[in-house]
C-alpha positions in Angstrom: -13.0 -13.4 -5.7 -13.3 -17.2 -5.9 -17.0 -18.4 -6.2 -18.8 -19.8 -3.1 -19.2 -23.3 -4.4 -21.3 -26.0 -2.8 -18.3 -27.8 -1.7 -16.6 -24.8 -0.3 -19.8 -23.9 1.7 -20.0 -27.5 3.0 -16.3 -27.2 4.1 -17.1 -23.9 5.9 -19.8 -25.8 7.9 -17.6 -28.7 8.6 -14.9 -26.5 10.0 -17.4 -24.5 12.2 -19.0 -27.6 13.7 -15.6 -28.6 14.8 -15.4 -25.6 17.2 -15.7 -26.9 20.7 -18.2 -24.1 21.7 -19.9 -21.2 19.9 -17.8 -18.1 20.0 -17.9 -14.3 19.3 -18.1 -14.9 15.5 -20.1 -18.0 15.1 -23.9 -18.5 16.3 -25.7 -21.9 15.7 -29.5 -22.0 15.4 -32.0 -24.8 14.6 -35.1 -23.1 13.3 -35.1 -19.5 14.9 -37.0 -17.2 12.5 -37.2 -14.1 14.7 -36.4 -11.4 12.1 -35.4 -8.7 14.5 -33.2 -11.2 16.3 -31.5 -12.0 13.0 -30.9 -8.4 12.4 -29.3 -8.0 15.9 -27.1 -11.0 15.2 -25.8 -9.5 11.9 -24.8 -6.5 13.9 -23.2 -8.2 16.9 -21.4 -10.9 14.7 -20.0 -8.4 12.3 -18.6 -6.1 15.1 -17.2 -9.2 17.0 -15.6 -10.5 13.9 -13.7 -7.1 13.5 -12.6 -7.4 17.2 -11.4 -11.0 16.7 -9.6 -10.0 13.4 -11.9 -12.4 11.4 -12.7 -11.5 7.8 -16.4 -12.9 8.3 -18.7 -14.1 11.0 -21.5 -16.9 10.6 -25.0 -17.5 11.6 -25.8 -21.1 11.0 -29.2 -22.7 11.0 -29.5 -26.5 11.3 -26.7 -27.1 13.9 -27.6 -28.0 17.5 -25.9 -25.3 19.6 -24.9 -27.8 22.4 -23.7 -30.8 20.5 -22.9 -29.1 17.2 -24.6 -31.9 15.4 -25.9 -31.3 12.0 -29.7 -31.7 12.4 -30.9 -29.7 9.4 -33.4 -26.8 9.4 -36.7 -26.0 7.9 -35.9 -22.2 7.9 -36.6 -20.8 4.5 -34.8 -17.4 4.3 -36.4 -16.8 0.8 -39.8 -17.1 2.0 -39.2 -15.2 5.3 -40.8 -11.8 5.5 -41.0 -8.8 7.7 -44.4 -7.4 7.3 -44.9 -7.1 3.6 -41.3 -7.0 2.9 -38.9 -9.8 2.0 -36.4 -10.8 4.8 -33.3 -9.9 2.7 -34.5 -6.6 1.5 -35.6 -5.7 5.0 -32.2 -6.6 6.4 -30.4 -4.7 3.7 -32.4 -1.7 4.7 -32.1 -1.9 8.4 -28.4 -2.7 8.6 -26.0 0.3 8.6 -23.7 0.9 7.0 -24.5 -1.4 4.3 -22.6 -4.7 4.3 -22.4 -7.5 1.8 -24.0 -10.3 3.8 -25.2 -13.4 2.1 -27.6 -16.4 2.7 -26.8 -19.9 1.4 -28.8 -23.1 1.5 -26.6 -26.0 1.7 -27.2 -29.8 1.6 -24.7 -31.7 3.6 -23.6 -35.3 3.0 -26.3 -36.6 5.2 -28.9 -35.0 3.3 -29.8 -32.4 5.9 -30.3 -28.8 4.8 -28.1 -26.1 6.4 -28.8 -22.3 6.0 -25.6 -20.3 6.3 -25.5 -16.5 6.8 -22.1 -15.2 5.8 -21.5 -11.7 7.5 -18.5 -9.6 6.6 -16.6 -7.9 9.6 -17.0 -4.3 10.4 -14.4 -2.2 8.7 -14.6 1.5 9.0 -17.4 1.9 11.6 -19.6 -0.3 13.8 -22.4 -2.2 12.1 -25.9 -1.3 13.4 -29.3 -2.5 13.4 -31.2 0.7 12.8 -29.5 3.0 15.3 -28.3 0.3 17.7 -24.9 -1.5 17.6 -24.7 -5.1 19.1 -21.8 -7.1 20.2 -21.1 -10.8 21.0 -19.7 -11.4 24.5 -18.8 -14.9 24.5 -21.9 -16.7 23.1 -24.2 -13.9 24.3 -25.6 -10.9 22.2 -25.4 -7.6 24.1 -25.9 -3.8 23.2 -22.5 -2.5 22.3 -23.2 0.8 24.4 -23.0 -1.3 27.6 -19.4 -2.4 26.8 -17.6 0.9 26.3 -14.1 -0.8 26.4 -15.2 -3.0 23.4 -16.4 0.0 21.4 -13.0 1.9 21.9 -11.2 -1.2 20.9 -13.3 -1.4 17.8 -12.8 2.2 16.8 -9.0 1.8 17.4 -9.1 -1.2 15.1 -10.9 0.7 12.4 -8.2 3.4 12.6 -5.2 0.9 12.4 -6.5 -1.8 10.0 -4.0 -1.7 7.0 -5.2 -2.0 3.5 -2.3 -4.3 2.8 -3.6 -7.0 5.3 -7.1 -7.2 3.9 -8.0 -9.9 1.6 -7.4 -9.9 -2.1 -8.4 -13.5 -2.9 -10.4 -15.7 -0.6 -10.6 -19.5 -0.1 -8.0 -21.0 -2.4 -6.1 -24.2 -2.2 -2.4 -24.7 -1.5 -1.9 -25.4 -5.2 -3.6 -22.2 -6.0 -1.4 -20.1 -3.7 1.7 -21.7 -5.2 0.2 -20.7 -8.8 -0.5 -17.2 -7.9 2.5 -16.2 -5.6 5.9 -16.7 -7.0 7.6 -18.6 -4.2 10.8 -19.3 -6.1 11.5 -15.6 -6.8 10.6 -14.8 -3.2 13.3 -17.0 -1.9 15.6 -15.6 -4.7 15.2 -12.0 -3.6 15.8 -12.9 0.2 18.8 -15.0 -0.9 17.7 -18.1 1.1 17.3 -21.6 0.0 13.9 -22.8 -1.1 12.4 -25.2 1.5 12.0 -28.8 0.6 8.2 -29.1 1.4 5.3 -26.9 0.8 4.3 -26.8 4.4 7.4 -24.8 5.0 6.5 -22.4 2.3 3.0 -21.9 3.6 4.4 -21.2 7.1 6.8 -18.6 5.6 4.0 -17.0 3.7 1.8 -16.9 6.8 4.6 -15.4 8.9 5.1 -12.7 6.2 1.3 -12.0 6.2 1.1 -12.9 2.6 -1.6 -15.5 3.3 -3.9 -16.5 6.1 -5.7 -19.8 6.9 -9.5 -19.3 6.6 -12.6 -21.0 8.1 -12.8 -23.6 5.4 -9.2 -24.8 5.9 -7.9 -23.2 2.9 -6.0 -20.0 2.4 -6.7 -16.3 1.8 -4.2 -14.1 0.1 -3.8 -10.6 1.6 -3.4 -7.5 -0.5 0.3 -7.4 0.7 1.1 -10.8 -0.7 -0.6 -10.1 -4.0 1.2 -6.6 -4.4 4.8 -7.8 -3.5 5.2 -11.4 -4.6 2.5 -12.3 -7.1 3.4 -13.5 -10.5 0.7 -11.2 -11.9 -1.0 -8.5 -9.8 -3.9 -8.3 -12.5 -4.9 -11.8 -11.3 -6.4 -10.1 -8.4 -9.3 -8.0 -9.6 -9.3 -5.3 -6.8 -5.6 -4.6 -7.4 -5.4 -4.6 -11.2 -4.6 -0.9 -11.2 -1.7 -1.2 -8.9 0.7 -2.6 -11.6 3.3 0.1 -12.4 2.9 1.8 -15.8 6.0 3.1 -17.6 5.3 5.5 -20.7 7.9 6.7 -23.1 7.6 10.0 -25.1 9.4 11.0 -28.2 10.2 14.5 -26.8 9.2 16.8 -24.0 5.6 16.8 -25.2 3.0 14.5 -23.6 1.3 14.3 -27.0 4.2 12.9 -28.6 4.2 9.3 -27.3 6.2 6.3 -28.2 5.0 3.2 -26.1 3.6 2.2 -22.9 4.5 -0.9 -20.8 2.9 -2.2 -17.7 4.9 -4.3 -15.3 2.6 -6.8 -13.6 4.8 -9.0 -11.4 4.9 -8.2 -7.6 6.8 -5.2 -6.6 9.6 -7.1 -5.1 10.3 -8.5 -8.5 9.1 -5.8 -10.9 11.2 -3.0 -9.3 14.5 -4.3 -10.7 12.8 -5.0 -14.0 11.6 -1.4 -14.2 15.0 0.0 -13.3 16.7 -2.0 -16.1 14.1 -0.9 -18.5 14.4 2.8 -17.6 18.2 2.6 -17.9 18.0 0.9 -21.2 15.7 3.6 -22.7 17.1 6.9 -21.3 19.7 8.8 -23.2 23.4 8.0 -22.6 26.8 8.6 -24.0 30.1 6.9 -23.8 33.0 8.7 -22.4 36.8 7.6 -22.0 38.4 8.0 -18.8 42.2 7.2 -19.1 42.0 3.9 -21.0 38.5 3.0 -19.6 35.5 3.4 -21.7 32.1 3.8 -19.7 28.6 4.9 -20.1 27.3 8.0 -18.7 23.5 8.1 -18.2 21.3 11.3 -18.4 19.8 10.3 -15.0 21.6 8.7 -11.9 20.4 5.2 -11.5 20.2 5.4 -7.6 17.8 8.3 -8.0 15.7 6.3 -10.3 15.7 3.3 -7.8 14.6 5.5 -4.9 12.0 7.5 -6.7 10.6 4.2 -8.2 10.5 2.6 -4.6 8.8 5.6 -3.3 5.8 5.5 -5.8 5.3 1.8 -4.8 5.5 2.3 -1.2 3.7 5.6 -0.7 0.8 5.3 -3.0 -2.7 5.5 -1.5 -4.0 1.9 -2.0 -7.6 2.9 -1.2 -7.6 5.5 -3.9 -9.4 3.8 -7.0 -8.9 4.3 -10.7 -5.4 5.1 -11.0 -1.8 3.5 -10.6 1.8 4.3 -9.9 3.3 5.6 -13.1 6.6 6.5 -14.6 6.7 8.8 -17.6 10.0 9.3 -19.5 10.5 12.5 -21.6 13.4 13.6 -23.5 14.3 16.2 -20.9 12.8 14.7 -17.7 11.3 11.7 -15.8 8.2 12.0 -13.9 7.2 9.6 -11.0 3.6 9.8 -10.0 1.4 8.0 -7.4 -2.1 8.3 -6.0 -2.1 10.0 -2.6 -0.8 13.4 -1.4 2.8 13.9 0.0 3.2 12.6 3.5 5.5 15.2 4.7 6.1 18.9 3.9 7.6 19.2 0.5 10.3 21.5 1.9 11.3 19.1 4.5 11.6 16.0 2.4 15.4 15.6 3.2 15.5 15.8 6.9 12.1 14.2 7.7 11.8 11.2 10.0 10.7 8.0 8.3 7.0 8.0 7.4 5.2 5.3 5.3 1.6 5.1 4.0 2.0 1.4 3.6 4.3 0.0 6.4 4.0 -3.6 5.6 5.1 -3.1 2.0 7.9 -0.8 3.0 9.0 -3.4 5.6 9.1 -6.2 3.1 10.8 -4.3 0.3 13.5 -3.1 2.9 14.0 -6.8 3.8 14.6 -7.3 0.1 17.1 -4.5 -0.2 14.9 -2.4 -2.4 14.4 0.6 0.0 15.4 1.9 3.4 13.1 2.5 6.4 15.4 5.2 7.8 13.9 8.1 5.8 17.3 8.6 3.8 15.9 7.5 0.4 15.3 11.2 -0.7 18.6 12.1 0.7 20.3 9.8 -1.9 18.2 11.3 -4.7 19.4 14.9 -3.9 23.0 13.6 -3.3 23.2 11.8 -6.6 21.5 14.4 -8.7 23.8 17.0 -7.1 27.0 15.0 -8.0 25.7 14.7 -11.5 25.3 18.5 -11.8 21.6 18.0 -12.2 18.7 20.2 -10.6 17.2 19.0 -7.6 13.9 17.1 -8.3 10.6 18.9 -8.1 7.9 17.4 -5.8 4.4 18.5 -6.6 1.3 18.1 -4.4 -1.5 17.7 -7.0 -4.9 18.8 -5.3 -4.0 16.5 -2.2 -4.8 13.6 -4.6 -1.5 12.8 -6.1 2.3 13.1 -5.6 4.4 13.8 -8.6 8.3 14.0 -8.5 10.0 15.4 -11.7 13.7 14.6 -12.2 15.3 16.8 -14.8 18.2 16.2 -17.3 21.1 18.5 -17.3 20.5 21.8 -19.1 22.7 24.8 -19.6 23.0 27.2 -16.7 21.6 30.2 -18.8 18.3 28.1 -19.3 17.8 27.2 -15.6 14.9 29.2 -14.1 15.2 31.3 -10.9 12.9 28.8 -9.2 14.9 25.9 -10.1 18.1 27.4 -8.9 16.5 28.4 -5.5 15.1 24.8 -5.1 18.4 23.1 -5.9 20.4 25.4 -3.7 18.0 24.9 -0.7 18.0 21.1 -1.1 21.7 21.0 -1.0 21.7 23.1 2.1 19.2 20.7 3.5 21.5 17.7 2.7 24.5 19.4 4.0 22.8 20.1 7.3 21.7 16.6 8.0 25.3 15.6 7.4 26.5 18.2 9.9 27.9 20.6 7.3 26.9 23.7 5.4 27.1 25.0 1.9 29.3 27.8 0.7 29.7 29.8 -2.6 32.2 27.1 -3.9 29.7 24.3 -3.2 27.0 26.3 -5.4 29.6 26.7 -8.1 30.3 23.0 -8.2 26.6 22.1 -7.9 25.8 24.2 -11.1 29.1 23.4 -12.9 30.2 27.0 -12.7 33.8 28.3 -12.9 35.7 30.0 -10.1 35.2 33.3 -12.1 31.5 32.8 -11.7 31.4 33.6 -8.0 29.0 36.4 -8.5 26.5 34.0 -10.3 26.7 31.6 -7.3 26.3 34.6 -4.9 23.2 35.7 -6.6 21.6 32.2 -6.2 22.4 32.2 -2.5 20.9 35.7 -2.2 17.8 34.7 -4.0 17.5 31.5 -1.9 17.8 33.7 1.3 15.2 36.0 0.0 12.8 33.2 -0.4 13.1 32.4 3.3 14.8 29.0 2.6 18.3 29.3 3.9 20.3 31.7 6.3 24.0 32.3 7.2 25.4 29.7 9.6 27.2 32.7 11.3 26.2 36.2 10.1 29.3 37.7 11.6 31.6 35.6 9.3 33.5 37.3 6.5 31.6 37.0 3.2 34.3 35.0 1.5 34.1 32.3 4.3 30.3 32.5 4.7 28.4 29.2 5.0 24.6 28.7 4.9 22.1 26.3 6.4 18.4 25.8 6.0 16.2 28.5 7.4 14.5 26.1 9.8 17.7 24.9 11.4 
């Protein structure tokens, strides 16, 4: 976070005094030293800032509340006390939940001293003084309990405030925005010309919710902007762990590693970089079809693209200490992200679109990286099936992480019963959403079996029925013509 420099603090005061009147998130005082009143203002201004979608509210000593002239103050917050306790310590104890408010002494150009109290907006619950929550109504301070409609709106806002739209970097200049966010690649991925002037770029970034104008007349970068179009996510301290890690192993053993690489550019740019890196290091072989030589990869590229996009979009951004990760083994690729699966693992194919981070999903869809129609996992199942691969395994790890494992091709005799059942079921789900059903011949094709292996295919189907995952489309159909659909259909 940028430091609160003297000039930055002066610029805040200059912007605040330009306001025509006091509002819900700004209060001017001259020399008011009533400690309990200050505590109530912290509560009321913090709650009001949340309602007004402001990151901070301000209590300013040294400005006349009628003319907004800078008159200076003799209020000394460092010397102020409540009983035997210093004011700051008493306020920190009395305000619940704990918020990171700050006092600043500022000397303006005319030599007058201003004291500024910067108050963060309420985020997850109402801010209280003791047990009482306050709210600003216009320029008046009132108990929140007297305004139930405001309280309902506050709780609604707490429930819907997206992590992506919170601030990653505060109070930076236009030059710093251009330095941190890669505007040229942004326009490249959207395939539109770069505007001729910076004003248009700033307008586009504001429209995309990448940046916001702040009280000091500068810009704040949102988590969304930092995550999707930054030159380096690690430049934003709270988001450093959100860069995607790719780890290569020599074999199927996690102890046998080769290398690790971190892709730190924004997701809109790093997605393609990661896909190309994975395709370059996974096993491949050259085959000749007619007179054409082509490379056949161990894993289908489209599945890699979709599963990579999933770990970017569906990660739990508020979960600390972990990052989206791709692990490449000799026999599989594992895609992991913080956060439990958003839908039932058994209903991944037919599920309606659900996203943990809708703003990231929306922009990556705009870039052509993902779809918002819930068909991404359908593509994964379709592509693995066409390549005679097992259906990926999705694992919910203690409701804390989601892992999706994509397997390389292995001989039929080495495929476990569990893997056969899962693959059969997922193909039945895919067929059903495409208004079809699977048959014995479909299962033989899926597992690369010959026509003489009908019994093996029948065994897979019977095991999947016994697991309660599929059922006959029409139980009265002759066995040789029998088709199957998901049990939930």
